[in-house]
C-alpha positions in Angstrom: -83.6 37.1 76.7 -82.4 35.4 73.6 -81.2 31.8 73.9 -78.1 30.4 71.9 -79.1 28.1 69.4 -78.0 24.5 71.1 -77.9 22.6 67.9 -74.7 20.6 67.6 -73.4 21.7 71.2 -70.6 19.7 72.7 -69.6 19.8 76.4 -67.0 18.1 77.7 -66.7 17.0 81.5 -62.8 16.6 82.5 -60.7 16.5 85.3 -58.9 13.8 87.8 -59.8 10.4 88.7 -62.9 10.5 91.6 -64.0 14.3 90.8 -67.4 13.3 90.1 -67.0 13.5 86.0 -69.5 10.6 85.0 -71.9 11.8 87.5 -71.6 15.5 86.5 -71.7 14.4 82.7 -75.2 12.1 83.4 -76.7 14.8 85.5 -76.2 17.3 83.0 -77.8 15.7 80.2 -80.9 15.0 82.2 -81.0 18.5 83.1 -80.5 20.1 80.0 -82.1 16.8 77.5 -78.8 16.2 75.9 -77.2 13.1 74.9 -74.9 11.4 77.6 -71.7 9.8 76.1 -70.5 7.5 79.0 -66.4 7.4 79.8 -65.6 4.1 77.1 -62.2 3.9 78.9 -63.9 2.3 82.2 -65.9 0.3 79.9 -62.9 -1.2 78.0 -60.7 -1.4 80.9 -63.3 -3.6 83.0 -63.8 -5.8 79.9 -60.4 -7.2 79.8 -58.2 -9.6 82.1 -55.5 -7.7 82.5 -53.7 -4.5 83.4 -53.9 -1.9 79.8 -51.2 -1.7 77.7 -50.3 1.1 75.3 -52.1 -0.6 72.5 -55.5 -0.5 74.5 -55.1 3.3 75.0 -55.2 3.7 71.6 -58.2 1.6 71.5 -60.0 3.8 73.8 -58.7 7.0 72.1 -60.4 5.5 68.7 -63.4 4.9 70.4 -63.6 8.5 71.8 -63.3 9.5 68.7 -65.9 7.4 66.6 -68.2 8.4 69.6 -68.1 12.2 68.7 -67.8 11.5 64.9 -71.3 8.9 65.3 -72.9 12.3 67.1 -71.6 15.2 64.7 -74.9 15.4 63.2 -76.9 15.0 66.5 -79.1 18.2 67.1 -79.0 18.9 70.7 -76.6 19.0 73.4 -73.7 16.6 74.0 -72.3 16.0 77.0 -68.7 13.8 77.0 -67.7 12.0 80.3 -64.6 12.9 79.9 -62.5 13.7 75.9 -59.2 13.3 74.5 -57.7 15.7 76.7 -57.7 13.1 79.6 -56.2 10.5 76.9 -54.0 12.5 75.7 -52.4 13.3 79.2 -52.6 9.8 80.2 -50.4 8.1 77.2 -47.8 11.1 78.3 -48.3 10.4 82.3 -48.0 6.5 81.9 -45.8 6.0 78.6 -44.1 9.2 77.8 -45.3 8.9 74.3 -48.5 10.3 72.7 -49.7 9.2 69.1 -49.7 11.6 66.7 -53.3 10.6 65.7 -54.3 12.4 69.0 -53.2 15.1 68.3 -55.2 15.8 65.0 -58.3 14.6 66.6 -58.3 17.1 69.5 -58.1 20.3 66.9 -60.6 18.4 64.6 -63.1 17.3 66.9 -64.6 20.4 68.8 -65.7 20.7 72.3 -67.8 24.5 73.0 -66.9 24.0 76.3 -65.2 22.2 78.8 -66.1 21.4 82.4 -63.2 21.1 84.1 -63.9 19.4 87.7 -61.7 20.3 90.9 -60.1 17.8 92.9 -62.2 18.8 96.2 -64.3 15.8 96.8 -62.2 12.5 98.3 -60.5 10.3 96.0 -62.2 6.9 96.5 -60.3 3.6 94.9 -62.0 1.3 92.4 -60.7 -1.4 89.7 -59.7 1.5 87.6 -58.5 4.2 89.4 -54.9 5.0 89.8 -54.0 8.2 91.3 -55.0 9.4 94.2 -53.1 11.8 96.5 -51.0 14.5 95.5 -50.9 12.9 91.6 -55.0 14.2 91.7 -53.5 17.7 91.6 -50.9 17.3 89.3 -53.1 15.8 86.5 -55.5 18.7 87.4 -52.8 21.0 86.2 -52.0 19.1 83.4 -55.9 19.1 81.9 -55.9 22.7 82.7 -52.6 23.0 80.9 -53.8 21.5 78.2 -56.8 23.4 77.8 -55.3 26.7 77.8 -52.4 25.4 75.8 -55.0 24.3 72.9 -57.3 27.9 73.6 -60.5 25.8 74.7 -63.1 27.8 76.5 -63.4 25.5 79.9 -64.9 26.7 83.6 -63.5 24.9 87.0 -66.1 23.6 88.9 -66.1 22.3 92.7 -68.3 22.4 95.6 -70.0 19.6 97.3 -73.2 18.0 96.7 -75.5 20.1 95.2 -73.6 22.8 95.1 -71.1 21.0 92.8 -74.2 20.8 90.2 -75.6 23.7 90.5 -72.0 25.1 89.8 -72.3 24.0 86.5 -75.8 24.3 85.4 -74.8 28.1 85.8 -72.1 27.9 83.6 -73.8 25.8 81.2 -76.7 28.6 81.4 -74.2 31.2 80.3 -73.1 29.5 77.5 -76.7 28.8 76.4 -77.7 32.8 76.9 
């Protein structure tokens, strides 16, 4: 069986809050021997001693772009814990406006596949989560709409425990074939 060249392969884990993005991205990076890029938004928001503002989300977005640029020549698979699709939706969801540079970066920083995590896991509150309940499904629908708008390849992944990981692994293996 012929395998795809994985050099420069980029995979982004996306979805609403509390769907297991961070754990999935880290798990897949270990499973496939890739590079794990943690969610910068969580790190940044936890580092400021106030509620985030529009300018903070711009800082987060620019750092996400820089993380991508820093790994452009990385020879293996890179797993991003979230990506600019979430940031774009967040700008619109919270502020009703999106900086022009976001659109440009989404188009100029290609992702080979998105893993869109379903809302079938229970929502768990923490210091950075704001959207439980019905908003989770609304955000899921927005993320899906954005992926389809850009014609990005994506797979919806659901399931509980090891089943969720196995479902994602299966999709990655299909991409690698």
